[in-house]
Backbone as a printed PyTorch tensor [residue, N CA C, xyz], in Angstrom:
tensor([[[113.8650,  87.3930, 129.7010],
         [114.0570,  87.2080, 128.2770],
         [112.8980,  87.8070, 127.4830]],

        [[111.6740,  87.6590, 127.9850],
         [110.5160,  88.1930, 127.2840],
         [110.5780,  89.7110, 127.2360]],

        [[111.0110,  90.3450, 128.3300],
         [111.1160,  91.8080, 128.3560],
         [112.1380,  92.2790, 127.3310]],

        [[113.2510,  91.5670, 127.1910],
         [114.2730,  91.9280, 126.2120],
         [113.7230,  91.8050, 124.7990]],

        [[112.9950,  90.7270, 124.5400],
         [112.4010,  90.5530, 123.2070],
         [111.4050,  91.6640, 122.8970]],

        [[110.5960,  92.0350, 123.8690],
         [109.6460,  93.1240, 123.6830],
         [110.3580,  94.4420, 123.4180]],

        [[111.4560,  94.6660, 124.1470],
         [112.2350,  95.8870, 123.9430],
         [112.8510,  95.9140, 122.5450]],

        [[113.3690,  94.7850, 122.1080],
         [113.9710,  94.7150, 120.7650],
         [112.9110,  94.9080, 119.6790]],

        [[111.7220,  94.3620, 119.8760],
         [110.6300,  94.5570, 118.9220],
         [110.2620,  96.0310, 118.8530]],

        [[110.1370,  96.6740, 120.0110],
         [109.8020,  98.0930, 120.0490],
         [110.9020,  98.9280, 119.3910]],

        [[112.1630,  98.6180, 119.6740],
         [113.2760,  99.3730, 119.0980],
         [113.3190,  99.2310, 117.5820]],

        [[113.0970,  98.0260, 117.0790],
         [113.1310,  97.8300, 115.6310],
         [111.9620,  98.5420, 114.9570]],

        [[110.7870,  98.5100, 115.5720],
         [109.6350,  99.2310, 115.0180],
         [109.8850, 100.7360, 115.0390]],

        [[110.5040, 101.2260, 116.1040],
         [110.8110, 102.6510, 116.2010],
         [111.7830, 103.0700, 115.0990]],

        [[112.7870, 102.2440, 114.8240],
         [113.7310, 102.5560, 113.7440],
         [113.0300, 102.5880, 112.3920]],

        [[112.1470, 101.6340, 112.1590],
         [111.3950, 101.5990, 110.9020],
         [110.5590, 102.8640, 110.7540]],

        [[109.9130, 103.2730, 111.8130],
         [109.0510, 104.4500, 111.7550],
         [109.8730, 105.7150, 111.5170]],

        [[110.9700, 105.8760, 112.2390],
         [111.8010, 107.0750, 112.0820],
         [112.3860, 107.1480, 110.6780]],

        [[112.9600, 106.0610, 110.2070],
         [113.5400, 106.0620, 108.8600],
         [112.4680, 106.2470, 107.7930]],

        [[111.3200, 105.6350, 107.9910],
         [110.2190, 105.7980, 107.0410],
         [109.7400, 107.2300, 106.9620]],

        [[109.6320, 107.8780, 108.1060],
         [109.1940, 109.2790, 108.1230],
         [110.2180, 110.1610, 107.4060]],

        [[111.5040, 109.8760, 107.5820],
         [112.5280, 110.6470, 106.8700],
         [112.4050, 110.4730, 105.3530]],

        [[112.1560, 109.2550, 104.9050],
         [111.9970, 108.9990, 103.4700],
         [110.7270, 109.6590, 102.9460]],

        [[109.6560, 109.5920, 103.7150],
         [108.4020, 110.2470, 103.3140],
         [108.6180, 111.7490, 103.1960]],

        [[109.3210, 112.3320, 104.1480],
         [109.6100, 113.7690, 104.1120],
         [110.3700, 114.1350, 102.8390]],

        [[111.3830, 113.3300, 102.4980],
         [112.1630, 113.5980, 101.2830],
         [111.2990, 113.4580, 100.0330]],

        [[110.4130, 112.4840,  99.9950],
         [109.5810, 112.3010,  98.8050],
         [108.5210, 113.3960,  98.6890]],

        [[108.0230, 113.8890,  99.8070],
         [107.0710, 115.0090,  99.7630],
         [107.7750, 116.2680,  99.2710]],

        [[108.9930, 116.4880,  99.7270],
         [109.7660, 117.6410,  99.2340],
         [110.0070, 117.5340,  97.7310]],

        [[110.3270, 116.3260,  97.2670],
         [110.5390, 116.1260,  95.8290],
         [109.2500, 116.3800,  95.0610]],

        [[108.1270, 115.9430,  95.6120],
         [106.8350, 116.2020,  94.9620],
         [106.5710, 117.6980,  94.8650]],

        [[106.8240, 118.4260,  95.9370],
         [106.5790, 119.8680,  95.9260],
         [107.4720, 120.5910,  94.9190]],

        [[108.6940, 120.1020,  94.7720],
         [109.6160, 120.7140,  93.8300],
         [109.2370, 120.4310,  92.3850]],

        [[108.9620, 119.1730,  92.0840],
         [108.7540, 118.7490,  90.6980],
         [107.2820, 118.6530,  90.3100]],

        [[106.3920, 118.6260,  91.2880],
         [104.9550, 118.4610,  91.0450],
         [104.6380, 117.1770,  90.2820]],

        [[105.4460, 116.1420,  90.4950],
         [105.2130, 114.8730,  89.8320],
         [104.2260, 114.0280,  90.6110]],

        [[103.2000, 113.5660,  89.9300],
         [102.1820, 112.7550,  90.6010],
         [102.7540, 111.4410,  91.1210]],

        [[103.7810, 110.9250,  90.4750],
         [104.3650, 109.6700,  90.9310],
         [105.0350, 109.8420,  92.2930]],

        [[105.6270, 111.0030,  92.5540],
         [106.2340, 111.2510,  93.8670],
         [105.1660, 111.3610,  94.9480]],

        [[104.0270, 111.9270,  94.5970],
         [102.9180, 111.9990,  95.5520],
         [102.4210, 110.5900,  95.8860]],

        [[102.2570, 109.7610,  94.8710],
         [101.8200, 108.3850,  95.1060],
         [102.8530, 107.6110,  95.9140]],

        [[104.1340, 107.8530,  95.6540],
         [105.1860, 107.2140,  96.4390],
         [105.0730, 107.6120,  97.9060]],

        [[104.8550, 108.8830,  98.1540],
         [104.6950, 109.3740,  99.5310],
         [103.5030, 108.7220, 100.2150]],

        [[102.4170, 108.5890,  99.4920],
         [101.2160, 107.9690, 100.0560],
         [101.4680, 106.4950, 100.3650]],

        [[102.1090, 105.7880,  99.4420],
         [102.4130, 104.3770,  99.6620],
         [103.3090, 104.1590, 100.8690]],

        [[104.3410, 104.9700, 100.9830],
         [105.2300, 104.8580, 102.1370],
         [104.4980, 105.1970, 103.4340]],

        [[103.6180, 106.1730, 103.3730],
         [102.8430, 106.5480, 104.5580],
         [101.9530, 105.3970, 105.0200]],

        [[101.3270, 104.7240, 104.0800],
         [100.4820, 103.5680, 104.4290],
         [101.3220, 102.4870, 105.1020]],

        [[102.5330, 102.2630, 104.5980],
         [103.4000, 101.2520, 105.1850],
         [103.8010, 101.6250, 106.6170]],

        [[104.1280, 102.8830, 106.8410],
         [104.5180, 103.3240, 108.1740],
         [103.3220, 103.2740, 109.1250]],

        [[102.1560, 103.6260, 108.6300],
         [100.9440, 103.5190, 109.4530],
         [100.7260, 102.0640, 109.8660]],

        [[101.0420, 101.1300, 108.9690],
         [100.9420,  99.7120, 109.3000],
         [101.8120,  99.3410, 110.4850]],

        [[103.0390,  99.8580, 110.5260],
         [103.9180,  99.5890, 111.6680],
         [103.3630, 100.1940, 112.9490]],

        [[102.8390, 101.4020, 112.8400],
         [102.2460, 102.0400, 114.0190],
         [101.0260, 101.2720, 114.5150]],

        [[100.1880, 100.8440, 113.5880],
         [ 98.9750, 100.1080, 113.9610],
         [ 99.3420,  98.8000, 114.6530]],

        [[100.3620,  98.1240, 114.1410],
         [100.7680,  96.8710, 114.7790],
         [101.1970,  97.1150, 116.2200]],

        [[101.9810,  98.1570, 116.4480],
         [102.4190,  98.4600, 117.8080],
         [101.2450,  98.8020, 118.7180]],

        [[100.2860,  99.5510, 118.1940],
         [ 99.0990,  99.8920, 118.9930],
         [ 98.3060,  98.6320, 119.3170]],

        [[ 98.1370,  97.7660, 118.3300],
         [ 97.3980,  96.5260, 118.5650],
         [ 98.0940,  95.6610, 119.6190]],

        [[ 99.4310,  95.6070, 119.5630],
         [100.1660,  94.7700, 120.5140],
         [100.2420,  95.3990, 121.8990]],

        [[100.7460,  96.6190, 121.9580],
         [101.0710,  97.2230, 123.2450],
         [ 99.8610,  97.8270, 123.9470]],

        [[ 98.9870,  98.4650, 123.1930],
         [ 97.8850,  99.1930, 123.8140],
         [ 96.6330,  98.3310, 123.9300]],

        [[ 96.2590,  97.7000, 122.8430],
         [ 95.0050,  96.9500, 122.8240],
         [ 95.1550,  95.4930, 123.2520]],

        [[ 96.3890,  94.9960, 123.3030],
         [ 96.6320,  93.6480, 123.7930],
         [ 96.2450,  92.5210, 122.8520]],

        [[ 96.2090,  92.7900, 121.5550],
         [ 95.8930,  91.7420, 120.5910],
         [ 97.0440,  90.7380, 120.5230]],

        [[ 96.7560,  89.5000, 120.1580],
         [ 97.8400,  88.5340, 119.9330],
         [ 98.7250,  88.9910, 118.7760]],

        [[ 99.9740,  88.6020, 118.8190],
         [100.9420,  89.0720, 117.8300],
         [100.5410,  88.6720, 116.4120]],

        [[ 99.9400,  87.5120, 116.2340],
         [ 99.5780,  87.0690, 114.8910],
         [ 98.5080,  87.9670, 114.2870]],

        [[ 97.5310,  88.3640, 115.0830],
         [ 96.4740,  89.2390, 114.5660],
         [ 97.0170,  90.6280, 114.2430]],

        [[ 97.8840,  91.1510, 115.1080],
         [ 98.4910,  92.4600, 114.8570],
         [ 99.3620,  92.4070, 113.6050]],

        [[100.0690,  91.3130, 113.4410],
         [100.9490,  91.1760, 112.2790],
         [100.1470,  91.0240, 110.9830]],

        [[ 99.0180,  90.3670, 111.0330],
         [ 98.1570,  90.2390, 109.8570],
         [ 97.6910,  91.6130, 109.3910]],

        [[ 97.2660,  92.4550, 110.3350],
         [ 96.8240,  93.8070, 109.9840],
         [ 97.9830,  94.5870, 109.3730]],

        [[ 99.1740,  94.4800, 109.9900],
         [100.3400,  95.1730, 109.4520],
         [100.6590,  94.6920, 108.0400]],

        [[100.5750,  93.3870, 107.8150],
         [100.8860,  92.8560, 106.4860],
         [ 99.9190,  93.3560, 105.4170]],

        [[ 98.6490,  93.4690, 105.7500],
         [ 97.6920,  94.0030, 104.7790],
         [ 97.9960,  95.4610, 104.4500]],

        [[ 98.3390,  96.2480, 105.4590],
         [ 98.6970,  97.6410, 105.2030],
         [100.0170,  97.7380, 104.4380]],

        [[100.9610,  96.8790, 104.7480],
         [102.2230,  96.8380, 104.0180],
         [101.9840,  96.4990, 102.5490]],

        [[101.1630,  95.5070, 102.2900],
         [100.8590,  95.1240, 100.9060],
         [100.1410,  96.2540, 100.1650]],

        [[ 99.2330,  96.9330, 100.8420],
         [ 98.5310,  98.0610, 100.2240],
         [ 99.5130,  99.1740,  99.8860]],

        [[100.4140,  99.4900, 100.8120],
         [101.4260, 100.5130, 100.5520],
         [102.3280, 100.1420,  99.3910]],

        [[102.7310,  98.8820,  99.3330],
         [103.5640,  98.4330,  98.2140],
         [102.8120,  98.5030,  96.8870]],

        [[101.5270,  98.1990,  96.9140],
         [100.7130,  98.2980,  95.7040],
         [100.6670,  99.7450,  95.2050]],

        [[100.5150, 100.7000,  96.1250],
         [100.5030, 102.1110,  95.7390],
         [101.8690, 102.5200,  95.1880]],

        [[102.9530, 101.9990,  95.7670],
         [104.2860, 102.3110,  95.2590],
         [104.4830, 101.7360,  93.8600]],

        [[104.0310, 100.5300,  93.6300],
         [104.1110,  99.9460,  92.2800],
         [103.3170, 100.8090,  91.2970]],

        [[102.1540, 101.2660,  91.7180],
         [101.3620, 102.1720,  90.8770],
         [102.1320, 103.4640,  90.5880]],

        [[102.8430, 103.9760,  91.6010],
         [103.6140, 105.2040,  91.3860],
         [104.7450, 104.9880,  90.3930]],

        [[105.2590, 103.7770,  90.3240],
         [106.3620, 103.4920,  89.4000],
         [105.9030, 103.1960,  87.9810]],

        [[104.7770, 102.4990,  87.8530],
         [104.3490, 102.0160,  86.5440],
         [103.0260, 102.5680,  86.0490]],

        [[102.1780, 103.0540,  86.9280],
         [100.8200, 103.3730,  86.5260],
         [100.5320, 104.8230,  86.2360]],

        [[101.4220, 105.7230,  86.6160],
         [101.1540, 107.1470,  86.4380],
         [101.9120, 107.6530,  85.2340]],

        [[101.1910, 108.2890,  84.3540],
         [101.7960, 108.8940,  83.1600],
         [101.7090, 110.4030,  83.2850]],

        [[102.8180, 111.0480,  83.0440],
         [102.8270, 112.5150,  83.0140],
         [102.9990, 113.1560,  84.2720]]])
C-alpha cells in the first residue's frame, strides 16, 4: 500500500510539473509576442510554483526529508509564486 501511495504522489507531482511547464511555455510565448511585463511576471510566478513541486520531490525522494518538512518548503514557494502572479495581475502598469 505504501508503494502505491508513493507512486500516486509521484504521478500527481509529475502531472503538475508537465502541465505547469506547458502553461509557462505559453505565457513566455505571449510575453515575447506582446512584450507585456505582466506576462513576464506571470511566467516567473508560475516557474516559482513549479520549482516548489520539484523541490518537494527532491526533498522527499532524494534527500529523505519527512513529508511535512518537504511540504512546508513547497508551500512557501507556492505562496511566493502566487504573490508574483497577483503582482502580475494588479501591480504592473503599462
